[in-house]
C-alpha positions as CSV (number, residue, x, y, z in Angstrom):
1,M,0.0,0.0,0.0
2,E,1.1,3.5,-0.7
3,M,1.3,6.2,2.0
4,K,-1.8,8.0,0.6
5,D,-3.8,4.8,1.0
6,I,-2.7,4.4,4.6
7,L,-2.9,8.0,6.0
8,V,-6.0,9.7,4.6
9,R,-6.1,12.9,6.8
10,P,-5.6,14.0,10.4
11,I,-8.8,14.5,12.3
12,V,-8.8,18.0,13.7
13,T,-11.9,18.6,15.8
14,E,-12.5,20.1,19.2
15,K,-13.0,16.6,20.7
16,S,-9.8,15.2,19.2
17,T,-7.7,18.1,20.2
18,T,-8.9,18.7,23.8
19,S,-10.1,15.4,25.2
20,L,-7.2,13.1,24.0
21,P,-4.2,12.7,26.3
22,D,-1.0,14.6,25.4
23,N,1.0,13.2,22.5
24,T,-2.0,11.4,21.1
25,F,-3.4,12.3,17.7
26,A,-6.3,11.0,15.6
27,F,-6.1,10.1,11.9
28,E,-8.5,8.8,9.3
29,V,-6.8,5.8,7.7
30,G,-7.5,3.3,5.0
31,L,-9.8,0.5,5.9
32,K,-7.2,-2.1,4.9
33,A,-4.3,-0.5,6.7
34,N,-3.0,-2.3,9.8
35,K,-1.3,-1.0,12.9
36,V,2.2,-1.7,11.6
37,Q,1.6,0.2,8.3
38,I,0.0,3.1,10.2
39,K,3.0,3.4,12.6
40,R,5.5,3.3,9.7
41,A,3.5,5.9,7.7
42,V,3.3,8.4,10.6
43,E,7.0,7.9,11.5
44,R,8.0,8.4,7.9
45,F,5.7,11.4,7.0
46,Y,6.0,13.4,10.3
47,G,9.5,12.3,11.3
48,V,8.6,11.2,14.8
49,R,8.8,8.0,16.9
50,V,5.4,6.3,17.5
51,R,4.8,4.4,20.8
52,T,1.3,2.9,20.2
53,V,-1.4,2.8,17.6
54,R,-5.1,2.0,18.4
55,T,-7.6,1.5,15.6
56,L,-11.3,1.3,15.3
57,V,-13.8,1.0,12.4
58,V,-16.5,3.7,12.4
59,R,-19.6,2.2,11.0
60,G,-21.5,4.3,8.4
61,K,-24.8,5.8,9.4
62,V,-28.1,5.0,7.6
63,K,-29.4,8.3,6.3
64,R,-32.5,9.3,4.4
65,F,-32.5,11.1,1.1
66,G,-36.1,12.0,0.4
67,R,-37.9,8.7,0.2
68,R,-34.8,6.6,-0.1
69,T,-32.5,5.4,2.6
70,A,-28.8,4.9,2.0
71,K,-25.8,3.9,4.1
72,R,-22.7,5.9,4.3
73,S,-19.4,4.2,3.9
74,N,-17.5,2.7,6.8
75,W,-14.1,4.3,7.6
76,K,-11.2,3.6,10.0
77,K,-9.9,5.8,12.7
78,A,-6.4,5.5,14.3
79,Y,-5.3,7.0,17.6
80,V,-1.5,7.4,17.5
81,T,0.5,8.0,20.7
82,L,3.9,9.4,20.3
83,A,7.0,8.7,22.3
84,E,8.0,11.1,25.1
85,G,9.4,14.4,23.8
86,Q,7.9,13.9,20.3
87,T,5.2,16.2,18.9
88,I,3.4,16.8,15.6
89,N,2.2,20.2,14.4
90,I,-0.9,19.1,12.5
91,Y,-1.8,22.6,11.3
92,E,1.4,23.0,9.2
93,A,1.3,19.6,7.5
C-alpha cells in the first residue's frame, strides 16, 4: 500500500484536540491499513517516533435522502500515541 492509501487525513476537531491525552493524535486511515503500516507511515511522514497505535472502524450511518434510505461508507480511525518528547504540528502539514 502507498502512504496516501494508509494515511487519509488528520482529524482536527474540538473533541480530538482537547479530550485526548498529550502526545495522542487522531487520523483517518484506509480500511485495509493495519497498525504496523500506520505506525511506519506516521513515522516516515512526520519524522517522529510512535509508541502505540489503536484503531477502530467507524460504521457508516443510515441516512434518508427523500424517500430513499442509504448507508454511508465505513471508515477507519487510528489513535496514534507518540514517544516522550515527540510532537506533531498538524496545522502545518
